[in-house]
Each structure stands twice: as structure tokens, then as C-alpha cells.
C-alpha positions, 0 to 999 in steps of 0.5 A: 516468530511470536507476535508481540504482546501490545497493550493499546494503552501502553502503545499510546503512552509510548507514542507521547515520549519525545523522540519516539516516532513511528519508526522507533516505536515499531523497533522498540516493540518488536525488539522487546516483544511487546510494550510492557518490557519497553516501559521497564527497560534500562538505557542500556537495554533500550540502546539494543533496539534498532534506531534507538540512540543514547539521547532517545534511550535517556528520553524514554527513561527520564519520561518514565522515571516515576512510572507512567506520568498521570497525564500520559495515562489520561491521554491514553484513556481519553483516546480509547474512550473517544475511539469507542464512542465513535465506534472505532477500533485500535489496530496495531502493526502486529495485528493480523487485520493490519493490511499486509501491503502496508506492512511492506512500505518503508515507514508503516504506521505502528497503529491505526484507528479504524471504523469498519473492517479490513478483510483478506479480500482487501489485499486486492486494493487499488488506489484511485486519486485525483484533483479536488476540482475535477472537470466533467471529464474527470468525474465521468472517468473516475466514476467509470473506473471505480465502478468497473474495478469494484465490480471486479472485486477490487477494493477502492482506496482513496482519501475522502477528499472533495472531487475525485476521491468522493466520486471514487468512494461513491462509485465503489458503493454504487457498484456494490463493492468495498472501499477504504477511506484514509483520512488526514484527521481523527476518525471522529473529525470527518473532513470535509464535513459534507462527506460525513454520511459517505464516511458512515456508509463506506465504513459499513462496506469497508473501512474508514481509517487514520493514523492520526489521534482522535480529535486531530484536526485536518491540518494541511501537513497531515495529508502528504503523510496520509497519502503514503498509506493510500498508496502503501495499502494498494497494489497500484495507484490510478491518477485520474485528473490532477494538476502538476502540483496536486496532492495526487502527484504526491501519492503517485511519487510515494507509490513509485518510492514504494515500488508500486504500480502507477497508472495515469488517465491522459487528460485532454489538452486545455489552455487553462494549465498543465496536466499532472497525469500527462506529465506522469506519462510523458516522464515514464513514471506512469502507465497510460491507461484508457480502461480498467482492462489495461490496469487489470492486465498489468496487475494480473500476476499480483491479483492472481488468486485474489480476483476471479476472471481477470482479463489476462494479457494475451500470450505472444506465440513462441517463435519457431524452435529447434527440437533441442530448444523445445526440450529446454523450454519444456524444462524451464518454468517461471522459477529460476533453475540452475544450469546443471538442473536444466541440463540434467532434466533435458538430457544435455551436457551443461555445455550443450544446454548453454549453447541452446539456452543462449539461442533461446535468450536471443529469441526472447523466450528464456532469461539468464539470472546471476549465478547461472540460473535460467527461467522462461522469458 
């Protein structure tokens, strides 16, 4: 599959067309293998792109009926100039630097404004989020977790907000690690303003990024939207301290929707209100963690090859096996194999192999998948 030829100016122009949101923009560019062909397409051709209905196709053609409107060209040029003045770059969904984990969520942004760099090592990323009004306990835990994770080579992702986010970024830098801040405004509009210096420092050891256009204000509606990027580019999300209706709870729910791991640090009981982290744990939506080792053990299979010297979860010893069962265990591995292959390699008939595999399933050391496929359990 070829990489679409995407013009920065054209993608910004297309993003201004009524009815062309992020999902349709990705669909159009992928279908037409670039931005140029989208600008020239007829309504009939546009309808062939996934998710594009007749109303949207007509809107695109109407918008471009006399060529690209001067106002759209001016908008795109102003955006690019503003981005360059801020020292930023324009990263599209089709660029190699675009975070691979983020590509796999339901609604990845078609483009990002970035100051700093995203590197392959950032595939080992964990989000650390929490309240804007932390207790001394929350601050202490956030700093310890962020420093310990960063020292292990994990990239810390957060949102540059006051409180837990700020501590997470600072602690990652203090540990000499990498950190990425995903913000709910333009990358030239840092919020809160007191984190401007932190934003510049973390961009030198990671990245500051946003899907919002240059100059975009930190409107309240932007933050839930940006939270999906925080969880989406991370293997897991750690919630340190939050109320039951805090923004970190939105990030946790988004992580669950994205099939990512969620971890929660239990909060001490207090008369002042309910704990969001305790609620996540109680409802079974997050794993209770008391140390960084708990997180790394849970994510070890996904971090394999990305981070050295992980504290792997100890393997439980095998229960006593018969000679026949041992022959089958020697054949099985972590990749599903058809019963006929297992029988052939172990020297049994298919019927004999099935009998002993059933025994191994009862002992919890083998698993059967649909299609008579077997693997170690």
C-alpha cells in the first residue's frame, strides 16, 4: 500500500469544508491516495469514499466550485506561518512519525501540530493523569510513579494541566526521561500560562502536541476531545487521584473504549468526598496498583522489546504432568496450532491428543480456541 501524497496546505483547506470532519477527512485522503485528487473529484467520485454521503459530496464540490476559496488559502497559509513561528511541525496521520498506537483508536486525528519530536521509543508510553487539585498524597505518588516509569525508559504522557499532569511532566524530566504533553488549545497558546516554561522544556525531551489549530483557545469542550489522544497514544493509563466526575475519569473511560489498560492508585478514605480511583477499582474498570512494578508486570508482554530489564511476573510452576501430557506441552507454545499439527508433532493420533489436551485444559496449562486450535494456557 502506497503512502498518500498529503499537502499540508490542502489538508488544512479540506478541514474547513462544512461536513468534512476528521473521520471523513481521513477517509477521503486514503481513498484518493492524497489530497490533490480530492480537490478535483466529482460528486460521484466522492461518494465512493467510505462515510461520504451525497450531502457531504455536494458540500465539497460547492465549496470548491471556483477553485480553492481565497479565504481558505489565507487560513492555511496563516496556520503554517504561525506554526513555523512557534517552532512547530505539521504531522499527518500518514507520516511515519505519527504515533502507531494512536492510529489504532476509533477516531485518530488526521493531523497534529507538534513542537519537539516523537521517536520509536515513544511506543513505550504510559499516560499518567489526575486531578487539578491534588492532595499532598496525590502529588507524592504522582511524582514517584512518573520518575520510576521514566527511569525505566517509559515515555510519560499527560495533559499539561495544573496538578497531577504538571507533576508527571516535571518528574519525568527530573528522572532524565521523555514526556509528551497533549494540550486542549493551539501549541502557541499554552494553558495554564504558568506552564509555558515547562512546555518548552518538555518539548526538548519529548513533544508538545495538539490537534487544535494554531491560536485555538483552551475552551472547556476541547479537553474531553484531547483526552482520547492522551489515552490513545499510550499502552495504559494510570489514574493517580481524581474525583468521581473529574477529567481523569473521562480519560480512563476512553482508555477502556480503546481497549487499553487502566490502572488506579487507591486513595485514602476521606470525609470530603468520593474517590474516582477507588470507584474505578471497585467497579472492576481499573487494576489496583501500589507500585510501578505492578504496572510493568501487567504490561510486560506489550513492552517486550521496547524497554529493557522489565520485572516480569513470576511464572507459576507447572502442575504434575503425565508423560503423555508432557509430550504435548513440549509441542505447544504461545501461537495457536491445529489439533492435527499438535498430534503429528507429538506422535499421537488426533483422538489420543484430544484426550490428553482435555486433561491439560483442566490443569490450566493449555487452552483451546475455536477451530480446534490449541496453545499453552
